[in-house]
N, C-alpha and C positions, 0 to 999 in steps of 0.2 A: 529441420527441426522433428523431432517423431512428437508422438502424441503425448510420451509421458515427459519430456521436456518441455512440450508447449501447457500444458496441467497445472508442473511445477513453477514456471513463468508464471499465470496467473494467481498461481497460491502466493508468491513470495511479493508481484506487486500488491495483493488485494490486503495482505496482512501490512505493508507498509503506509499503504494509504488508509485504512482502518485506524493505525496508530498516529497518522500525520489529523484524522479527522476527529479524532474522541474529543480532544480538547475545545474544538471549534464551538463557539455557542454554547459552551458548558457554564449553566449557573449552580451554585452549591446552595447547599442549603442555608449556609452563613451569609449571600449574597440575598437572601430572598428575607431572612430574620424569622425562618421557619425550622429550627430544628428540631428533627424529630427525636423522641427519647431513647439512648441509645447507639446514637449513628454520633458522627464526629458532624465537626460544622462544615467538611472541605465534602461532604459525600455530593453528590449530584443531588437536586432538588428534583427537576423532571429532565429525563435520559433520552426519553425517545426515542428508544437504539432501533425499534425497525425502522425506521424510516431514516435513521443515519447507517443501517448495513446498505437498505437501496440505494443510497447516495453512492455509497462505498463500492457498491458493485459497478455502477456504473461507470464511475467514472475510471476502474479499473479495466474494464470492458472494451473502451476506447484507448486507452494506456499501452492494452495487451496490441492490441490490431496494430496500434504505430508498432511497437515495439518487436512484434512479430515479424511482421511486416520490413523492417528496419534490416532484419537479422537472418530474413530467407529471403532479400534481395540480396544478399551480399554487399550492402553499403558499407557495414561494418564488418570485419571479419576478428575474430581471436587475435591475428598476426596484426592487426591496427593498434590491439591494445595492448601489443607485447613489447615496451618501452624499455625493459632492460636486454632483449635479445635473447632470451630464452628458450624461446621452442626453435632457437637454429635456423640455419640457412633454408628459402624458402624452396621448393625444388616441388 
């Protein structure tokens, strides 16, 4: 795996974890009963995005180490995922 592949893998993992983590623990303004004029009741009341980004980065780093280790060790290859035999015979 080259450096570009490693960076792309980390970015994909980071964004996937971010989109999973965003709604976790979210309290809306409607839930809190304090809707700011000009906003919707579904808007976040206290998002605390900086903390959430640090958590996402930590989880992503751990997942990246595991996935990159699996890829670099050769435990799972592209041929293992070729369920329809489209890559041709091994050689």
